[in-house]
C-alpha positions in Angstrom: 22.7 18.0 18.0 20.8 21.0 17.5 19.1 21.5 14.0 18.7 24.7 12.2 15.3 26.3 13.2 13.9 27.6 10.3 10.9 25.7 9.8 7.6 24.5 11.6 8.0 20.7 10.9 11.7 20.8 12.0 10.8 23.0 15.2 7.9 21.0 16.2 10.0 17.8 16.2 13.0 19.8 18.1 10.2 20.9 20.8 8.6 17.3 20.9 11.9 15.6 21.6 13.1 18.2 24.3 9.5 17.6 25.8 9.6 14.0 25.7 13.5 14.2 27.2 12.1 16.3 30.1 9.3 13.6 30.6 6.5 16.3 30.1 3.5 14.7 28.1 2.6 16.4 24.7 1.5 15.8 21.4 1.8 17.9 18.1 -1.0 19.6 16.6 -1.9 22.0 13.7 -0.8 21.9 10.3 2.3 19.7 11.6 -0.3 17.0 12.4 -2.4 17.6 9.7 0.7 16.5 7.4 1.6 13.5 9.1 -2.1 12.4 9.1 -2.0 12.7 5.3 -3.2 16.3 4.9 -0.2 18.7 4.1 -0.8 22.3 4.0 1.7 25.4 4.3 2.0 26.9 7.8 4.3 29.4 9.4 3.9 28.2 13.0 3.9 25.1 15.1 0.9 24.0 17.5 1.5 21.9 20.5 -0.8 20.6 23.2 1.1 20.2 26.5 -0.7 18.0 29.3 1.0 19.8 32.5 -0.3 19.0 35.4 -1.9 22.1 37.4 0.7 24.7 38.9 3.7 22.4 36.8 4.8 25.4 34.4 8.0 25.6 35.8 9.3 22.5 34.5 7.6 23.0 31.2 9.3 26.7 31.2 12.7 25.3 31.9 12.6 22.8 29.1 11.4 25.4 26.4 14.2 27.7 27.5 17.0 25.0 27.3 15.5 24.0 23.8 16.4 27.9 22.7 12.6 29.3 23.0 12.6 32.8 24.0 9.4 34.2 25.8 8.7 35.8 29.1 7.5 33.7 32.0 5.3 36.2 33.8 3.6 36.9 30.4 3.4 33.2 29.9 2.0 32.4 33.2 -0.6 35.0 32.7 -1.6 33.7 29.5 -1.8 30.2 30.5 -4.4 31.5 33.5 -6.3 33.7 31.1 -6.6 31.2 28.2 -4.5 28.2 28.8 -2.3 29.2 25.8 1.0 30.8 25.3 3.2 31.5 22.6 7.2 31.2 22.2 9.6 32.1 19.6 12.0 29.2 18.5 14.5 30.1 16.1 12.4 31.8 13.1 9.0 30.4 13.9 6.2 30.9 16.7 5.2 27.9 18.6 1.7 28.0 20.3 1.5 25.7 23.3 -2.1 24.9 24.4 -2.0 23.5 28.3 -4.5 21.1 29.4 -7.3 22.4 31.4 -10.5 20.5 30.7 -11.4 16.8 31.1 -11.3 16.2 27.6 -7.6 16.9 27.3 -7.0 13.7 29.6 -8.8 11.9 27.3 -6.9 13.4 24.0 -3.5 12.4 26.0 -5.1 8.8 26.3 -5.8 8.9 22.6 -2.7 10.6 21.1 -1.0 8.5 18.5 2.9 7.9 18.0 3.6 8.4 14.2 6.9 8.4 12.2 8.1 11.8 10.9 10.0 12.6 7.8 13.3 12.4 10.0 12.4 8.7 10.8 11.7 9.6 14.4 8.4 8.5 16.0 6.7 11.5 18.0 3.4 12.1 19.7 0.5 13.7 17.9 -3.1 14.3 18.2 -5.2 11.5 17.0 -7.1 12.8 14.1 -10.3 12.8 16.0 -8.9 15.2 18.9 -7.4 17.5 15.9 -10.9 17.8 14.5 -12.2 18.6 18.2 -9.2 21.3 19.0 -10.0 23.0 15.5 -13.9 23.0 16.1 -13.1 24.6 19.3 -10.7 27.2 18.0 -13.0 28.1 14.8 -10.2 30.3 13.5 -10.7 30.6 9.6 -7.5 28.1 8.8 -8.9 25.7 11.2 -12.2 25.9 9.6 -10.7 25.2 5.9 -8.8 22.5 7.7 -12.1 21.2 8.8 -13.5 21.5 5.2 -10.4 19.4 3.9 -10.4 16.6 6.4 -14.4 16.1 5.9 -14.4 16.6 2.4 -11.3 14.0 1.8 -13.1 11.5 4.3 -16.6 12.0 3.2 -18.2 8.4 2.3 -19.1 8.1 -1.6 -23.0 7.2 -0.6 -23.0 10.7 1.2 -24.0 9.5 4.7 -22.1 11.0 7.9 -18.6 10.9 8.3 -17.7 7.2 9.3 -14.4 6.7 7.6 -11.2 7.1 9.7 -9.2 10.3 8.7 -5.7 9.4 7.3 -3.7 8.6 4.0 -6.3 5.7 2.9 -9.2 8.0 2.7 -7.6 10.9 0.6 -9.6 11.4 -3.0 -8.1 9.9 -5.8 -7.1 12.3 -8.7 
């Protein structure tokens, strides 16, 4: 049954489930992943890494269309060729899909983690470490604020460089 597609977390879960059903490797990223890793913040969109083999965009596009996403295939294909990213509209929310193009992405695929979502279903997410790498690579203002949050929350008390794994157990108390 299709949920009401009005918020980023619901849409992220919906798209992740549709991609999983189609056998397309993926991982949720961005603020939705931050929240599941224990660092919630407001967001207006969904970010997702898609590990599509070269030239295999049509199955991805077909799956997104069946999920109810709106986009122009020719523009999406051109955007992937130019910047390895395209955006779709799903319900009331934009979803940015980052299509793998670099050897690092194959490593990110191997390191992705299955985490339980608030609806009780397990879904694939970028690991905390790969989330940091992607945010460093993009360096948008919101990514830099997210990095500050992550590193401040995970900073060891002795002031040494980051050693603590990122996650719920490393949030500052109080």
